[in-house]
C-alpha positions in Angstrom: 70.7 82.0 98.5 70.2 78.5 99.3 66.9 78.6 97.8 68.5 79.5 94.5 70.8 76.6 94.3 68.9 73.9 96.1 65.1 72.9 95.7 63.1 73.2 98.9 62.0 69.7 98.5 65.7 68.5 98.6 66.2 70.7 101.8 63.1 69.3 103.6 64.5 65.8 102.4 67.7 66.5 104.5 65.6 67.6 107.7 63.4 64.8 107.6 66.6 62.5 107.2 68.0 64.0 110.3 64.7 63.6 112.2 63.6 60.0 111.9 61.1 60.5 114.8 58.9 62.8 112.4 57.8 59.8 110.4 57.8 57.0 113.0 61.0 55.6 111.5 63.1 53.6 114.1 66.5 54.8 115.2 69.1 53.3 117.4 70.2 55.1 120.7 73.3 54.0 122.9 71.7 52.8 126.2 74.8 53.9 128.2 74.4 57.7 129.4 77.1 60.1 129.8 76.9 62.7 132.9 76.1 65.3 130.4 72.7 63.6 129.6 71.6 64.0 133.0 72.8 67.6 133.3 70.9 68.4 129.9 67.7 66.7 131.0 67.5 68.6 134.2 68.1 71.8 132.5 65.5 71.0 129.8 62.8 70.6 132.3 63.6 73.6 134.1 61.4 76.1 132.5 62.8 79.2 134.4 66.3 78.7 132.9 66.3 81.0 129.9 69.6 79.8 128.4 71.0 77.5 125.7 73.0 74.5 126.7 76.3 73.9 125.0 78.1 70.4 125.3 81.8 71.1 124.8 84.5 68.4 124.5 86.8 66.6 122.2 85.6 64.7 119.2 84.1 61.1 119.5 83.3 61.5 123.3 79.5 61.1 122.8 78.1 64.5 122.4 75.7 63.6 119.3 74.7 60.5 121.3 73.5 62.8 124.2 71.5 64.8 121.7 69.6 61.5 120.4 69.1 60.3 124.0 67.5 63.7 124.8 65.2 63.4 121.7 64.2 59.6 122.8 63.7 61.0 126.5 61.3 63.7 125.2 59.5 61.3 122.7 58.8 58.7 125.4 58.5 60.7 128.7 60.9 59.3 131.3 60.9 59.7 135.0 62.1 63.3 134.9 60.4 64.5 131.6 56.9 62.9 132.5 54.9 63.8 129.6 55.9 62.8 126.0 56.4 65.9 123.6 55.1 65.9 119.9 57.7 64.3 117.6 57.7 67.2 115.3 58.5 69.6 118.0 62.1 68.2 118.2 64.4 69.5 115.4 67.9 67.9 115.2 70.4 69.8 112.9 73.9 68.6 112.1 75.3 71.9 111.1 78.4 70.6 109.6 76.3 69.1 106.8 77.1 70.8 103.3 73.5 71.6 102.7 73.1 73.1 106.2 76.1 75.1 105.9 74.6 76.5 102.8 71.3 77.0 104.0 72.2 78.6 107.7 70.5 78.3 111.0 68.0 81.0 110.5 66.9 79.7 107.1 66.7 76.0 108.5 64.4 77.3 111.1 62.2 79.3 108.7 61.9 76.0 106.5 61.2 74.0 109.6 58.1 76.2 110.8 56.7 76.7 107.3 56.6 73.1 106.6 56.8 70.8 109.9 56.2 72.7 113.2 54.1 75.9 113.8 56.1 79.0 114.9 55.6 80.1 118.3 54.8 76.6 119.5 57.1 75.1 122.0 60.2 73.5 120.3 63.4 71.5 121.3 66.3 72.6 119.1 69.2 70.2 119.2 72.0 71.8 117.3 75.0 69.6 116.5 78.6 71.0 115.6 77.1 74.6 116.1 80.3 76.1 115.1 79.8 75.4 111.7 76.9 77.7 111.4 77.7 81.1 110.2 77.6 83.6 113.0 76.2 81.0 115.2 76.7 82.8 118.5 74.8 86.0 117.4 71.8 83.7 116.0 71.7 81.5 119.2 71.8 84.9 121.2 68.8 86.1 119.2 66.9 82.9 119.6 67.3 82.9 123.5 66.3 86.6 123.8 63.4 86.6 121.5 62.1 82.9 121.3 61.2 81.7 124.9 59.6 78.8 123.3 62.6 77.3 122.2 64.7 75.0 124.4 68.3 74.6 122.8 71.0 72.2 123.3 74.1 72.6 121.1 77.3 70.8 120.8 80.7 71.8 119.8 83.9 69.7 119.2 86.5 72.4 118.9 86.2 74.8 121.8 83.7 76.9 119.6 82.8 78.8 122.8 86.0 80.8 122.8 85.9 83.0 125.8 86.1 86.1 123.7 83.1 85.0 121.6 81.0 84.2 124.7 82.2 87.4 126.4 80.6 89.5 123.4 77.5 87.8 122.8 76.8 84.8 125.2 76.8 86.3 128.7 74.0 85.0 130.4 72.7 82.9 127.5 74.9 79.8 127.5 75.2 77.2 130.2 78.4 75.2 129.3 78.6 71.5 130.1 81.9 69.8 129.7 82.0 66.3 128.1 85.4 64.8 128.7 86.5 61.5 127.5 85.2 58.5 129.4 86.5 58.0 133.3 87.7 54.5 134.0 84.5 54.1 136.0 82.5 54.8 133.0 84.8 52.8 130.9 84.2 49.7 133.0 80.4 50.3 132.9 80.1 50.7 129.2 82.0 47.3 128.8 79.7 45.7 131.3 82.5 45.2 133.9 81.5 47.8 136.5 79.4 45.6 138.9 82.2 44.9 141.5 80.2 45.8 144.5 81.9 49.0 145.6 79.8 51.1 147.7 78.4 53.7 145.2 78.7 56.6 147.7 82.5 56.1 148.3 84.7 58.9 147.4 88.6 59.2 147.5 88.3 61.5 150.5 86.6 58.8 152.4 89.5 56.6 152.3 91.2 58.2 155.1 88.7 57.1 157.5 88.6 53.6 156.2 89.7 50.9 158.5 92.5 48.6 157.3 90.2 45.6 156.7 87.8 47.8 154.6 90.7 48.9 152.5 91.8 45.2 152.0 88.2 44.6 151.0 88.0 47.5 148.5 91.1 46.4 147.0 89.7 42.8 146.5 86.6 44.1 144.9 88.6 46.3 142.3 91.2 43.4 141.5 89.0 42.0 138.7 89.1 45.4 137.0 93.0 45.4 136.7 92.9 43.9 132.9 90.4 46.5 132.1 92.5 49.3 133.4 95.3 48.2 131.4 93.2 48.2 128.4 91.8 51.5 129.2 95.3 53.0 129.5 95.8 51.8 126.0 92.6 52.8 124.2 91.4 55.4 126.4 88.0 57.0 127.2 86.2 57.0 123.8 83.0 55.3 123.8 83.6 53.8 120.2 86.8 52.4 121.1 85.9 51.1 124.5 84.1 48.1 123.1 86.5 47.3 120.4 89.0 44.5 120.9 91.3 45.3 118.1 93.8 47.8 119.6 95.2 48.7 116.0 91.6 49.5 114.8 91.0 51.6 118.1 94.3 53.6 117.2 93.3 54.1 113.6 89.8 55.3 114.4 91.5 57.7 117.1 94.1 59.2 114.4 91.5 59.5 111.6 88.5 60.6 113.6 89.9 62.6 116.5 93.5 64.0 115.7 93.6 64.2 111.9 89.8 65.8 111.6 90.5 68.3 114.2 94.0 69.2 113.0 93.4 69.3 109.3 89.6 70.3 109.3 88.6 72.0 112.4 91.6 74.2 112.8 91.4 75.6 109.1 87.7 75.9 109.0 87.3 77.4 112.5 90.5 79.1 113.4 91.9 80.0 109.9 95.2 78.2 110.5 97.0 78.3 107.2 100.1 76.4 108.1 98.6 73.0 109.2 102.0 71.2 108.8 103.4 73.5 111.6 100.4 72.5 113.8 100.9 68.9 113.2 104.6 68.8 113.8 103.9 70.8 117.3 101.3 68.2 118.2 103.5 65.2 117.4 106.2 67.1 119.6 103.7 67.2 122.4 103.0 63.6 122.1 106.6 62.8 122.4 107.1 65.1 125.3 103.5 64.8 127.0 103.8 65.9 130.7 107.1 67.8 130.0 107.8 71.4 130.2 107.7 73.0 126.7 110.1 75.7 126.0 108.6 77.9 123.5 112.0 79.1 122.0 113.3 75.7 121.6 110.3 74.3 119.9 110.0 77.5 117.7 113.8 76.8 116.7 113.0 73.0 116.1 110.0 74.0 113.8 111.6 77.0 112.3 108.8 79.2 113.1 108.5 82.2 115.6 108.0 81.9 119.3 104.5 83.9 118.8 103.4 81.1 116.4 104.2 78.5 118.8 102.4 80.2 121.7 99.3 80.9 119.2 99.2 77.1 118.2 99.5 75.8 121.7 96.5 77.8 122.8 94.6 76.5 119.6 95.4 73.0 120.5 94.0 73.8 124.3 90.7 75.4 122.8 90.3 72.3 120.5 90.2 70.1 123.5 93.4 68.1 122.5 95.8 69.3 125.4 95.7 70.5 129.0 98.1 73.2 130.2 99.6 73.1 133.6 101.2 76.3 135.1 103.6 76.0 137.9 102.9 77.2 141.3 105.5 78.7 143.9 105.4 78.3 147.6 102.4 80.1 149.1 100.4 79.5 145.9 102.2 82.5 143.9 102.4 82.1 140.2 105.8 82.1 138.7 106.2 85.3 136.6 107.7 83.4 133.6 105.7 80.3 133.8 107.2 77.2 132.4 104.1 75.4 131.6 103.7 71.6 131.3 101.5 70.2 128.6 99.5 67.1 128.5 97.3 65.4 126.1 93.5 65.2 127.1 93.8 61.4 126.8 96.8 59.1 126.7 95.2 57.1 124.0 95.6 59.9 121.5 99.5 59.8 122.0 99.5 56.0 121.9 97.6 56.1 118.5 99.9 58.8 117.1 103.3 57.1 118.2 101.7 53.6 117.6 102.3 52.5 121.0 100.5 49.2 121.5 100.7 46.6 124.2 104.5 46.7 124.6 104.2 49.8 126.5 102.6 48.1 129.4 106.2 46.8 130.3 107.9 50.1 129.8 108.0 52.1 133.1 108.7 55.4 131.7 106.1 55.1 129.2 103.5 54.0 131.7 104.6 56.6 134.0 103.5 59.2 131.4 100.3 57.3 130.5 99.0 57.2 134.0 100.0 60.7 135.0 97.9 61.9 131.9 95.2 59.6 133.0 95.1 60.8 136.6 95.1 64.3 135.3 91.9 63.7 133.2 90.0 62.4 136.2 91.2 65.3 138.5 90.1 68.0 135.9 86.7 66.1 135.4 86.1 65.6 139.1 86.9 69.1 140.2 85.4 70.8 137.1 82.4 72.4 138.8 84.6 74.0 141.6 86.7 75.7 138.9 89.9 75.2 140.7 93.2 75.9 139.4 95.2 72.9 138.4 99.0 73.2 138.3 102.0 71.6 139.3 104.1 72.7 142.4 107.8 73.6 142.0 110.7 74.5 144.4 113.7 74.9 142.4 114.3 71.5 140.6 111.9 69.8 142.8 108.1 69.1 141.5 104.9 67.8 142.5 103.2 66.4 139.5 99.6 67.9 140.1 98.1 70.4 142.3 94.3 71.1 142.6 93.9 74.4 144.2 90.7 76.4 145.3 89.9 78.8 148.0 88.7 76.0 150.2 91.2 73.2 149.7 94.5 72.4 148.1 95.1 68.8 147.0 98.6 67.7 145.7 98.9 64.4 143.8 102.1 62.7 142.9 102.3 59.7 140.5 104.8 57.0 140.7 103.7 54.1 138.6 106.5 51.7 139.4 107.0 48.4 141.1 108.9 49.8 144.1 107.3 53.5 144.6 108.5 54.8 147.8 108.0 58.1 149.3 110.8 59.5 151.2 110.8 62.5 153.8 112.9 64.2 151.5 110.5 63.9 148.5 108.8 67.0 147.0 105.4 65.8 148.2 106.3 65.7 151.7 108.1 69.1 151.5 105.2 70.8 149.9 102.8 69.2 152.7 105.0 70.5 155.4 105.3 74.0 153.9 101.8 74.5 152.6 100.0 73.2 155.6 98.2 70.7 153.4 95.3 68.7 154.8 95.2 65.8 152.5 97.4 64.5 149.8 97.7 61.4 147.5 100.7 59.3 146.2 99.5 57.3 143.3 101.3 53.9 142.7 101.2 50.9 140.8 100.8 47.8 143.1 97.7 46.8 144.9 99.8 46.4 147.9 100.6 50.1 147.9 97.4 50.9 149.6 97.1 52.7 152.9 98.1 55.8 154.9 101.5 57.2 155.1 102.8 59.2 158.2 105.8 61.6 158.5 106.7 63.4 161.6 107.5 66.4 159.6 104.0 67.1 158.4 100.4 66.8 159.8 98.9 66.0 156.4 97.0 62.9 155.8 98.8 61.2 153.2 97.1 58.3 151.2 99.1 55.8 149.1 96.7 54.4 146.4 97.0 52.4 143.4 96.1 54.3 140.1 93.3 51.7 139.1 91.6 52.3 142.5 92.1 56.0 142.6 90.8 56.4 138.9 87.7 54.2 139.6 86.8 56.1 142.8 87.2 59.7 141.1 85.0 58.5 138.1 82.3 57.0 140.5 82.5 60.3 142.6 82.2 62.5 139.4 78.7 61.0 138.8 77.8 61.7 142.5 78.5 65.2 141.9 76.2 65.4 138.9 73.5 63.5 140.6 
C-alpha cells in the first residue's frame, strides 16, 4: 500500500536520511554513556544470545542516543566490539515517522535489502519507538526466530512491552533493559562535576564498616556537590535538561516533551484512551499528592468517573513510565488484602514542571520532603532492579516506613526525613519495624551533612545508618554502575 502512495525513491531518501553513515556524512553522538549502552554492547557481541534487546523507559532519558552510540561503536570498533562492521549493515529506523508508519517494518526491511544491503548477510537493526510499528511484537518475534543474521535493539517510551503482549509472543525473544532517568551520580558526571575523589567501588552497604574519620572524609569529598544536588532535585534526571541553566526552559521542555506527549499522544495512539482530559486531571492529582495514598473512590468522585476508570488509568500511567506504585506490607511481609497503594512520579522534576515549582521549593520543608522521597525511590528502584525485589511501604496501623526493598535474601527499610532537625526516636516506625522484622540493615535519610553516622537502639540489633540524601543518592548511583559492570 505504501508503494502506491509514496515513490520508492522517496522512501529510500527517508531511510538514507536516518542512516547518515551509509554515505559517510558526519553525525554527532553524545559522549556520555548511560548504563544501557554497556548492557547493549555486551549483548550485541554475545553471538549465542538469540534475543532482541528492548530499551524501555520514560521519554527523553537517552534511549535514542544509546542507539546512535551503538552505531558509532559498531562503525569504529571499540575495545569490546574489536572489528568495525560495514556501514550499510547498520539500519536505524525511527518507527514513529509518518512514512515508516505507512510502510511498516516488514516493508522497510524488504526495501533495505533490495536497495542497500544483501538479505542473509549479518545486519544490525536499531528500531526506535518500536511500538508505533503495526504488530511490532509479532514482526520482531518472526525476525528473531527466522533470521539469526539479525542483531536487534529496539526502544519504547511507553511500556510497549505490556506483560500480556510479551507473554503471547515475546517469551524467550526479548531481553528488556530498563533506562530510568539519570541518577544523581550520572547527573554530576554529565555536568562535569563528578570527579570528587570518592572510591569508585564504595557502596551504601559499605558505610556500616567505615570508621568515623572515613565518613567525615567522604562527607567532605561530596560537599562540593550540594549545589548540584539541589539543582538535580529541581530539574531532574533528564539528559537534555541536566546541562540547561534556565530552570523555566527545563520545565517547559519536560511539560511538552515528556508529560504532554505521553498523555496526549502515546496514550491515545498506543492504549486507545479516549477521554484524555480525565487522564490529565488524574495525572495532575497525582502531582499534587505524590507519595500519598490514592483512594480510588475519592478520586473517582472528584473526577466524576467510575472507580474502574481510575484504576485502569493508574495502570496506564504506570505502564507509560510516568509513575511508581508502592503497595503496603503488613508485619511478617504479608500483603494487605485491600491494598492502599501509594503513588509517586518517576522523577520529581515532572511534578515541579507541571505545578511550576521553581527554586522557592528549596525553602519549603514539606515540598522538599516529597521531592527527596521521590528521588530516593528512583535510586532504589534502579539500584535493586536486577534483583527484581518487591518495593513497598511498611504499615502498622497508622504508623508507616516510607520505602521497603524486600527480596528473598534481604529486607532493607528506608525512612526519609529531609528536615533541619531530623531525629529518630525509639518509638519511631522505623525502629519498631527493625525490631519486629529482625532487619539487619536500615537507612534513615536526612538533610544535613552533620547527620551522618550509625544509630544504635537497645531494642534492636539492626545496623542503622543515618545518612544525608545527597550522599545516599550519589553512592546508590555509583553502585548502580558497578552492578552493570
